[in-house]
MARLUMBA-107561 format. One record per atom (N, C-alpha, C, O): residue in one letter; y, z, x. Coordinates in steps of 0.05 Angstrom, whole numbers, padded with zeros to 5 digits, always signed. Atoms other than C-alpha are relative to their C-alpha. Example, Ala and Ser with C-alpha at 12.3 -4.5 7.8 and 13.67 -1.06 7.14 Angstrom:
residues 2
a-00024+00000+00018a-00090+00156+00246a+00024+00000+00018a+00024+00013+00039s-00024-00001-00016s-00021+00143+00273s+00022+00014-00015s+00044+00018-00005
This chain:
residues 256
m-00005-00028+00008m+00892-00823+00687m-00019+00008-00022m-00031+00030-00021k+00018-00007+00021k+00851-00826+00623k-00028+00004+00011k-00043+00022+00003r+00026-00001-00012r+00789-00839+00665r-00005+00026+00015r-00026+00037+00015a+00002-00025-00015a+00803-00779+00709a-00004+00023-00019a-00021+00041-00013v+00002-00021+00019v+00811-00734+00649v-00028+00001-00012v-00040+00022-00015l+00027+00003+00012l+00745-00760+00619l-00021+00012+00020l-00039+00027+00012l+00020-00009-00020l+00707-00747+00684l+00002+00030+00004l-00018+00044+00008a-00003-00029-00003a+00736-00677+00689a-00013+00015-00023a-00025+00036-00019a+00012-00012+00023a+00714-00661+00618a-00030-00001+00002a-00043+00019-00005i+00028+00002-00004i+00644-00686+00633i-00010+00020+00020i-00032+00032+00017a+00008-00019-00020a+00641-00644+00695a+00000+00029-00010a-00017+00045-00001i-00001-00027+00012i+00659-00582+00656i-00023+00004-00019i-00035+00025-00020a+00020-00002+00021a+00610-00597+00600a-00028+00000+00010a-00046+00012-00002l+00027+00003-00010l+00549-00613+00642l-00013+00027+00007l-00036+00031-00001p+00013-00026-00006p+00537-00542+00669p-00006+00016-00026p-00026+00030-00028c+00005-00014+00026c+00544-00514+00598c-00024-00012-00014c-00040+00003-00026f+00023+00012+00013f+00495-00565+00571f-00025+00008+00014f-00045+00014+00001a+00024-00007-00014a+00446-00550+00626a-00009+00029-00006a-00032+00035-00009q+00006-00028+00005q+00452-00476+00613q-00012+00004-00028q-00032+00018-00031n+00010-00003+00027n+00442-00483+00538n-00027-00014-00003n-00044-00004-00017h+00025+00015+00002h+00386-00534+00547h-00023+00016+00012h-00045+00014+00002n+00021-00015-00014n+00347-00488+00593n-00004+00028-00011n-00023+00042-00004a+00000-00027+00010a+00361-00424+00555a-00025+00003-00018a-00033-00015-00033r+00024-00006+00017r+00299-00391+00522r+00010+00011-00026r+00031+00025-00028p-00008-00011+00026p+00302-00375+00448p-00002+00030-00001p-00018+00041+00013v+00001-00029+00002v+00316-00304+00429v-00026+00009-00011v-00034-00001-00032a+00027-00009+00008a+00249-00268+00422a+00003+00017-00026a+00020+00034-00028r+00000-00015+00025r+00235-00242+00352r-00020+00024+00004r-00038+00023+00020p+00019-00023-00003p+00201-00174+00343p-00028-00009-00006p-00033-00024-00025t+00029+00005+00005t+00125-00178+00347t-00009+00017-00023t+00004+00036-00031y+00011-00016+00021y+00082-00152+00292y-00006+00028+00009y-00002+00047-00006v+00006-00027-00011v+00061-00094+00336v+00026+00017+00001v+00026+00041-00006t-00025-00014+00000t+00134-00076+00345t+00009+00009-00028t+00020+00030-00032s-00006-00006+00028s+00144-00079+00269s-00016+00024-00010s-00006+00042-00023v+00018-00022+00009v+00084-00033+00257v+00009+00026+00012v+00009+00047-00001r-00010-00024-00013r+00111+00016+00307r+00025+00011-00013r+00028+00035-00017s-00025-00009+00013s+00179+00018+00273s-00006+00010-00029s+00008+00028-00038w+00008-00010+00027w+00145+00027+00204w-00010+00028+00001w-00007+00044-00017h+00012-00026-00002h+00110+00088+00230h+00020+00021+00011h+00013+00044+00012t-00020-00018-00012t+00174+00118+00260t+00017+00012-00022t+00029-00003-00037p-00018-00013+00020p+00211+00169+00217p+00029-00006+00005p+00037-00011+00028v-00030+00002-00003v+00285+00161+00204v+00010+00027+00009v+00004+00048-00003p-00010-00026-00011p+00320+00214+00246p+00016+00016-00021p+00032+00005-00036d-00014-00019+00017d+00344+00275+00208d-00004-00005-00030d+00012+00006-00045r+00005+00004+00029r+00315+00251+00141r-00023+00018-00007r-00043+00019+00007t+00022-00015+00011t+00272+00298+00101t-00007-00009-00028t+00008-00024-00040a+00008+00008+00027a+00235+00290+00036a+00020+00010-00020a+00030+00032-00017p-00018-00010+00021p+00279+00294-00026p-00012+00022-00016p-00037+00023-00019l+00009-00022+00016l+00274+00356-00069l+00013-00001-00028l+00035-00012-00031d-00011-00001+00027d+00283+00366-00144d+00017+00026-00002d+00020+00040+00017d-00017-00022+00004d+00328+00419-00174d-00015+00027+00004d-00002+00048+00008n+00015-00025-00005n+00272+00471-00167n-00010+00002+00029n-00025+00020+00036g+00008-00001-00028g+00262+00456-00093g-00027-00012+00005g-00038-00009+00027r+00026+00014-00004r+00197+00417-00104r+00004-00027+00011r+00023-00041+00004t-00002+00027-00013t+00185+00355-00062t-00004-00022-00021t-00021-00020-00037k+00004+00023+00017k+00195+00290-00098k-00016-00021+00015k-00016-00023+00040l+00014+00023-00012l+00150+00230-00086l+00020-00022+00007l+00033-00033-00011a-00018+00020-00008a+00192+00181-00045a-00016-00025+00009a-00031-00023+00028l+00013+00025-00006l+00166+00109-00044l+00020-00021+00009l+00040-00025-00004v-00017+00022-00010v+00197+00054-00002v-00017-00025+00004v-00036-00025+00019a+00014+00026-00002a+00173-00018-00010a+00010-00015+00024a+00034-00022+00024l-00011+00013-00024l+00177-00051+00058l+00007-00028-00005l+00025-00039+00009n-00006+00029+00005n+00177-00121+00029n+00028-00004-00013n+00041-00024-00008t-00025+00003+00014t+00238-00109-00015t+00021+00020+00008t+00044+00017+00001q-00018-00022-00009q+00269-00047+00017q+00010+00017-00024q+00031+00030-00021e-00007-00017+00022e+00271-00015-00052e-00011+00028+00003e-00031+00032+00017r+00008-00028-00003r+00265+00060-00058r+00002+00014-00027r+00021+00009-00042v-00002-00017+00024v+00249+00107-00115v-00008+00029+00008v-00024+00033+00026e+00005-00028-00005e+00247+00183-00116e-00010+00011-00028e+00005+00011-00047l+00012-00008+00025l+00201+00212-00170l-00006+00030+00001l-00021+00040+00018p+00006-00030+00001p+00200+00286-00189p-00028+00004-00011p-00036-00008-00031a+00028-00007+00009a+00129+00314-00196a+00001+00023-00020a+00019+00040-00019l+00001-00021+00021l+00110+00357-00255l-00014+00025+00009l-00013+00046-00004s+00014-00023-00011s+00067+00403-00212s-00003-00004+00030s+00004-00025+00040a+00003+00001-00029a+00051+00418-00140a-00021-00021+00009a-00021-00030+00032s+00020+00020-00007s-00008+00369-00143s+00006-00028-00011s-00010-00046-00010g-00008+00026+00011g+00031+00312-00176g+00005+00001-00030g+00014+00022-00041g-00007+00002+00028g+00037+00288-00247g+00028-00011-00003g+00047+00002+00007f-00026+00012+00002f+00094+00243-00266f+00005-00010-00029f-00013-00020-00043a-00008+00008+00027a+00132+00227-00330a-00004-00029-00004a-00004-00045+00016t+00004+00028+00006t+00121+00161-00365t+00022-00018+00012t+00016-00039+00023r-00022+00016-00010r+00190+00136-00346r-00003-00004+00031r+00002-00026+00041d+00003+00002-00029d+00175+00151-00273d-00024-00017+00009d-00024-00030+00030l+00023+00017-00005l+00108+00116-00276l+00009-00029-00002l+00000-00046+00013d-00010+00026+00002d+00145+00055-00300d+00017-00008+00024d+00016-00031+00034r-00016+00005-00023r+00194+00060-00243r-00017-00006+00024r-00011-00024+00040a+00018+00005-00021a+00137+00065-00195a-00014-00027-00001a-00017-00041+00019a+00013+00026+00004a+00102+00004-00225a+00019-00023+00007a+00010-00043+00017h-00018+00021-00007h+00165-00037-00216h+00003-00003+00030h+00003-00025+00040l-00002+00002-00029l+00172-00019-00143l-00025-00011+00012l-00024-00025+00032l+00026+00009-00010l+00098-00033-00133l-00008-00028-00009l-00031-00036-00005r+00006+00026+00009r+00102-00102-00164r-00006-00019+00023r+00000-00013+00046e+00005+00021-00019e+00079-00165-00129e+00025-00014+00007e+00036-00028-00010p-00026+00011-00006p+00141-00189-00091p+00001-00031-00004p+00021-00041-00013s-00001+00030+00001s+00122-00263-00089s+00002-00010-00028s+00015-00031-00033s+00000+00010+00027s+00112-00270-00164s+00018+00017-00019s+00026+00008-00041g-00014-00019+00018g+00149-00209-00193g-00018+00012-00021g-00009+00026-00038n+00019-00011+00019n+00086-00192-00232n-00003+00031+00004n-00004+00041+00026e+00004-00030+00000e+00079-00118-00251e-00025+00007-00015e-00036-00009-00030h+00024-00010+00014h+00021-00077-00275h+00003+00031-00001h+00011+00044+00018p-00001-00030+00002p+00018-00005-00301p-00015+00013+00023p-00037+00004+00030i+00013-00013-00023i+00001+00042-00244i-00018+00022-00010i-00010+00036-00029e+00018-00022+00007e-00058+00089-00250e+00012+00026+00010e+00017+00028+00034p-00014-00025-00008p-00027+00158-00250p-00013+00015+00022p+00000+00027+00039r+00014-00016-00020r-00081+00188-00207r+00003-00011+00029r+00000+00003+00049v-00005+00010-00027v-00067+00141-00149v+00027+00010+00009v+00031+00015+00033l-00026-00012-00007l+00005+00166-00150l-00003+00029+00008l+00010+00039+00026d+00005-00028-00007d-00021+00237-00150d-00012+00002+00029d-00004+00020+00044a+00012+00000-00027a-00063+00221-00088a+00021-00005+00021a+00022+00009+00042i-00021+00006-00019i-00003+00190-00053i+00019+00023+00004i+00028+00029+00026y-00018-00024-00001y+00039+00251-00070y-00013+00021+00016y+00000+00034+00032r+00014-00021-00016r-00014+00297-00041r+00001-00007+00030r+00004+00011+00047i-00002+00008-00028i-00013+00256+00023i+00029+00006+00010i+00031+00017+00032q-00027-00005-00010q+00063+00261+00028q+00005+00030+00005q+00016+00038+00025t-00006-00028-00003t+00066+00335+00016t-00017+00013+00022t-00008+00032+00035h+00017-00012-00021h+00007+00351+00062h+00011-00005+00027h+00011+00013+00044f-00011+00007-00027f+00041+00316+00121f+00030+00006+00001f+00042+00001+00021a-00029-00006+00001a+00111+00338+00100a+00015-00025+00008a+00034-00023+00024a-00012+00026-00007a+00130+00264+00105a+00026-00003-00015a+00029+00007-00037q-00026+00005+00013q+00201+00243+00090q-00002-00021-00022q+00015-00021-00040e+00005+00021+00021e+00174+00184+00048e-00026-00013+00006e-00038-00009+00027i+00024+00016-00002i+00115+00139+00037i+00009-00029+00000i+00023-00038-00018r-00009+00028-00001r+00125+00067+00059r-00023-00018-00009r-00046-00015-00001v+00020+00016+00014v+00088+00015+00018v-00001-00028+00012v+00019-00042+00013i+00004+00027-00009i+00058-00047+00048i-00006-00018-00024i+00004-00040-00026s+00009+00016+00023s+00026-00071-00017s-00008+00018-00023s-00021+00038-00019g+00009-00014+00025g+00017-00047-00089g-00017-00018-00017g-00040-00025-00010y+00015+00019+00018y-00002-00093-00145y-00002-00027+00012y+00017-00038+00023r+00003+00028-00008r-00031-00160-00128r-00014-00015-00023r-00035-00006-00032t+00010+00015+00022t-00044-00212-00182t-00027-00012+00008t-00029-00027+00027p+00027+00011-00005p-00119-00228-00184p+00000-00031-00003p+00013-00042-00020a+00002+00030+00000a-00136-00301-00170a-00018-00010-00023a-00015-00032-00032s+00018+00008+00021s-00190-00301-00224s-00010+00025-00014s-00004+00048-00005i+00012-00023+00014i-00226-00256-00275i-00019+00015+00019i-00019+00039+00019a+00019-00013-00018a-00280-00244-00223a+00014+00018+00020a+00005+00040+00025s-00014-00017-00020s-00231-00220-00171s+00014+00023-00013s+00017+00044+00000a-00012-00023+00014a-00196-00177-00223a-00019+00023-00003a-00011+00046-00002r+00020-00021+00003r-00260-00139-00233r-00004+00014+00026r-00010+00038+00026g+00006-00012-00025g-00268-00126-00160g+00024+00012+00015g+00020+00029+00032s-00023-00008-00015s-00197-00115-00136s+00014+00025-00012s+00023+00025-00035q-00014-00024+00009q-00168-00045-00141q+00031-00006-00002q+00044+00005-00019h-00028+00007+00001h-00099-00075-00127h+00006-00014-00027h+00027-00009-00038g-00004+00015+00025g-00107-00120-00188g-00002+00017-00024g+00004+00008-00046r+00003-00018+00023r-00120-00059-00232r+00022+00022+00000r+00023+00040-00017g-00020-00021-00002g-00060-00018-00210g-00010+00026+00011g+00001+00048+00006r+00013-00025-00010r-00106+00032-00175r+00003+00003+00030r-00008+00023+00041a+00000-00001-00029a-00090+00018-00102a+00028-00004+00012a+00044-00019+00000i-00025+00003-00015i-00032+00024-00053i-00007+00000+00030i-00021+00017+00039d+00002+00001-00030d-00030+00004+00021d+00025+00015+00011d+00047+00007+00006v-00021-00018-00008v+00012+00057+00056v+00002+00005+00029v-00018+00002+00044i-00006-00011-00027i+00043+00080+00120i+00015+00026-00004i+00033+00028-00020v-00013-00026+00001v+00063+00153+00130v+00016+00003+00026v+00003+00008+00046p-00015-00002-00025p+00120+00156+00180p-00004+00027+00013p-00004+00048+00000g+00004-00024-00015g+00108+00206+00235g-00029+00009+00001g-00035+00030+00013t+00029-00008+00001t+00032+00208+00222t-00017-00024+00007t-00010-00046-00001t+00018+00022-00007t-00024+00166+00250t-00016-00009-00024t-00022+00007-00042d+00017+00010+00022d-00065+00122+00203d-00026+00014+00000d-00037+00019-00022e+00026-00015-00001e-00127+00158+00227e+00002+00027-00014e-00017+00034-00029d-00004-00025+00012d-00100+00225+00205d+00003-00002-00031d-00007+00014-00046v-00004+00005+00029v-00078+00197+00137v-00027-00006-00013v-00034+00005-00034a+00026+00008+00011a-00147+00166+00126a-00018+00024-00002a-00030+00029-00023k+00018-00023-00001k-00183+00230+00146k+00007+00019-00024k-00011+00028-00038f-00008-00018+00022f-00142+00271+00095f-00008-00012-00027f-00018+00001-00044a+00006+00013+00026a-00150+00220+00039a-00030+00000-00007a-00037+00001-00030r+00029+00001+00004r-00225+00218+00049r-00010+00026-00012r-00031+00027-00025e+00008-00026+00009e-00229+00292+00033e+00005+00005-00030e-00004+00025-00041m-00009-00005+00028m-00200+00285-00038m-00023-00004-00020m-00024+00011-00039g+00021+00006+00019g-00261+00257-00072g+00007-00022-00020g+00030-00023-00029y-00004+00023+00018y-00269+00195-00116y+00023-00018+00010y+00040-00027-00005m-00021+00016-00013m-00227+00155-00068m-00012-00024+00014m-00035-00023+00025g+00006+00022-00018g-00229+00087-00035g+00020+00002+00023g+00044+00003+00018v-00018-00003-00023v-00200+00093+00035v-00008-00020+00021v-00030-00018+00032g+00005+00020-00020g-00195+00035+00082g+00021+00001+00022g+00045+00002+00016i-00020-00001-00022i-00163+00037+00151i+00001-00028+00013i-00021-00040+00017y-00004+00027-00010y-00135-00028+00180y+00014+00003+00027y+00039+00000+00029p-00014-00006-00026p-00122-00015+00255p+00015-00023+00011p+00036-00018+00024a-00014+00023-00010a-00100-00086+00271a+00026-00005-00016a+00046-00014-00006s-00024+00005+00017s-00052-00090+00212s+00018+00024-00002s+00041+00021-00009g-00016-00024-00002g-00029-00018+00217g+00007+00014-00025g+00030+00022-00029f-00006-00015+00024f-00036+00013+00149f-00027+00012-00010f-00048+00006+00000v+00023-00012+00013v-00084+00054+00104v+00000-00008-00029v+00020-00006-00043h+00004+00007+00029h-00110+00029+00037h-00011+00026-00014h-00029+00039-00005v+00008-00023+00016v-00116+00085-00015v-00003-00009-00029v+00015-00021-00041d+00003+00005+00028d-00146+00076-00084d-00017+00022-00013d-00029+00039+00001v+00016-00019+00016v-00179+00117-00139v-00023-00015-00014v-00019-00037-00024r+00023+00014+00012r-00248+00100-00166r-00021+00021-00009r-00016+00045-00007d+00020-00019+00010d-00312+00130-00195d-00019+00010+00021d-00035+00028+00016r+00018-00009-00021r-00349+00137-00129r+00014-00007+00026r+00023-00030+00030s-00015+00006-00024s-00318+00144-00060s-00014-00020+00018s-00039-00022+00019y+00011+00020-00020y-00326+00089-00009y+00023-00002+00022y+00046-00005+00016f-00018+00001-00023f-00294+00087+00061f-00008-00024+00017f-00031-00031+00019w+00005+00023-00017w-00286+00028+00108w+00021-00003+00021w+00042+00009+00020v-00019+00009-00020v-00253+00000+00169v+00001-00030+00000v-00021-00043-00001d-00002+00029+00000d-00227-00071+00170d+00016-00008+00025d+00040-00002+00027s-00013+00007-00025s-00210-00100+00238s+00015-00027-00001s+00026-00035+00020s-00015+00025+00002s-00178-00164+00212s+00030+00005+00003s+00040+00027-00003g-00030-00001-00003g-00105-00178+00228g+00013-00008-00026g+00000-00015-00045p-00016+00008+00024p-00049-00194+00179p-00007-00028-00009p-00005-00047+00006g+00006+00027+00011g-00071-00252+00134g-00027-00010+00009g-00035-00033+00002g+00026+00009-00010g-00138-00257+00169g-00022+00005-00019g-00020+00019-00039r+00024-00002+00016r-00207-00262+00140r-00011+00029+00002r-00011+00041+00023t+00009-00028+00000t-00236-00194+00119t-00023+00004+00020t-00041-00011+00021r+00022-00008-00020r-00278-00160+00173r-00005+00029-00006r+00000+00046+00011e+00004-00027+00009e-00298-00098+00135e-00027+00011+00006e-00047-00004+00005r+00026-00013-00003r-00352-00048+00151r+00002+00028-00012r+00022+00043-00007g+00001-00026+00012g-00370+00014+00111g-00004+00022+00021g-00019+00018+00040v+00003-00022-00019v-00365+00081+00147v-00002+00026-00015v+00006+00027-00038l+00000-00028+00010l-00379+00155+00135l-00010+00002-00029l+00002+00015-00045l+00012-00002+00027l-00424+00146+00074l-00007+00029-00008l-00004+00037-00031d+00006-00028+00006d-00446+00218+00080d+00024+00017-00007d+00023+00035-00024v-00025-00014+00004v-00375+00242+00082v+00011-00006-00029v+00021+00011-00043a-00009+00009+00026a-00359+00201+00019a-00016+00015-00022a-00004+00025-00041a+00016-00014+00020a-00417+00232-00020a+00006+00030-00001a+00007+00041-00023k-00008-00028+00000k-00398+00302+00002k+00026+00005-00013k+00029+00024-00028a-00026-00002+00011a-00326+00292-00018a-00002-00001-00030a+00013+00013-00044d+00003+00003+00029d-00348+00271-00088d-00014+00025-00012d-00007+00034-00034r+00013-00024+00011r-00394+00331-00096r+00019+00023-00001r+00019+00038-00020e-00020-00022+00000e-00339+00378-00076e+00021-00003-00021e+00030+00016-00033a-00020+00005+00021a-00290+00345-00123a-00012+00006-00027a+00002+00017-00044a+00013-00005+00026a-00340+00350-00180a-00003+00030-00004a+00000+00040-00026a+00002-00029+00003a-00349+00424-00165a+00026+00012-00007a+00027+00034-00018r-00027-00010+00008r-00274+00433-00173r+00007-00008-00028r+00029-00002-00038g-00005+00009+00026g-00280+00401-00241g+00014-00026-00002g+00024-00033-00024e-00013+00026+00000e-00251+00334-00222e-00019-00022-00006e-00043-00020-00002k+00017+00023+00007k-00276+00267-00246k+00013-00026+00012k+00037-00027+00016g-00010+00025-00010g-00269+00197-00218g+00011-00017-00022g+00007-00012-00045v-00010+00019+00019v-00234+00140-00251v-00023-00018-00010v-00039-00028+00007a+00022+00014+00012a-00282+00104-00299a+00001-00030+00011a+00023-00041+00014p+00001+00029-00007p-00304+00034-00276p+00009-00017-00023p+00008-00008-00046v-00009+00019+00020v-00278-00027-00312v-00024-00008-00017v-00046-00013-00006t+00021+00009+00017t-00320-00046-00373t+00007-00026-00014t+00030-00031-00019i-00004+00025+00013i-00329-00113-00406i-00014+00001-00027i-00038+00006-00028a+00012-00002+00026a-00341-00114-00482a-00019-00024-00004a-00014-00046+00005t+00019+00021+00005t-00402-00153-00504t+00003-00015-00026t-00010-00035-00031d-00004+00014+00027d-00376-00171-00574d+00030+00000-00004d+00042+00020-00011v-00029+00003+00001v-00305-00197-00574v+00009+00003-00029v+00030+00016-00034d-00008-00002+00028d-00302-00203-00651d+00000+00029-00009d+00018+00038-00023a+00001-00029+00007a-00323-00130-00659a+00024+00015+00013a+00035+00033+00001l-00023-00013-00015l-00270-00110-00607l+00026-00005-00015l+00042+00013-00018l-00025+00008+00013l-00215-00148-00643l+00002+00013-00028l+00024+00019-00038g+00000-00012+00027g-00237-00118-00710g+00002+00030+00002g+00001+00044-00019g-00003-00029-00003g-00230-00048-00682g-00026+00014+00002g-00027+00039+00002h+00026-00013-00003h-00305-00035-00675h-00011-00011+00027h-00019-00034+00029v+00007+00008-00027v-00322-00036-00602v-00030+00001+00003v-00043+00021-00002a+00029+00001-00005a-00393-00058-00586a-00006+00012+00026a+00012+00016+00042p+00007-00012-00025p-00431-00027-00530p+00010-00016+00023p+00010-00041+00022v-00011+00014-00023v-00402-00044-00463v-00017+00004+00025v-00030+00024+00028a+00014-00002-00025a-00431-00058-00396a+00019+00005+00022a+00038-00009+00025p-00019-00005-00022p-00398-00027-00335p-00001-00022+00020p-00023-00032+00027v-00001+00019-00021v-00375-00075-00283v-00005+00013+00027v+00008+00034+00033q+00007-00012-00026q-00404-00060-00215q+00026+00001+00017q+00039-00019+00022e-00023-00004-00017e-00350-00031-00171e-00006-00013+00026e-00025-00005+00040e+00004+00012-00026e-00343-00076-00111e+00017+00014+00021e+00038+00026+00015d-00014-00014-00021d-00323-00048-00045d+00021-00017+00013d+00020-00024+00037e-00023+00016-00009e-00260-00089-00040e+00025+00016-00005e+00026+00035-00020d-00025-00015+00003d-00188-00068-00033d+00015-00011-00024d+00037-00002-00030
């Protein structure tokens, strides 16, 4: 009797084991699928407004899913110190928690992008990144709080890049394989395309050099100025004593 019951139990279990053994694992979303979802607006969501009906800058960090809504001081941007701090916190490096003050003009640029495209929000791929060394700190706009990698839901990366290039004194990189646009502020515009995928080795090529020069000329004619390059003091003792020795500008590298 016991043997019969045991054989019956095995007979029932074997088909289930075979089914589970042969079952394929549930497929996870591919990166392409993720990029598509990041570019898709949330249905029926519009950009937040302040009490005067002016659009707020809405930033969403995709890595942490944090969101901030920052009231602008004018139609072209401008943000209170408290809101710059809130932005810097959202734009921190997720892996380390390191923060860096954000350059106000890069937030102004992102705000202009949001309002131009009437976007419900700006989705952030990357903000501050801790430089690996002093040398990389000099070259990395992310390491200076001057750069943000963004996605504008409902708008193609190509259109975002095209608009950003027209502002003047901008670094604009488009990453077609990774699916985002790099935006930074600098003393001379530079545009590029990087065909590398996520985590891949940089495959950057400069583009539209004539457009970059024209955008800077037009910005200068409007009375605008670029962000000064980083400088390195030549006399540390004089700097600590409150007397800054002549400084040498660090060559702006065309890195993100």
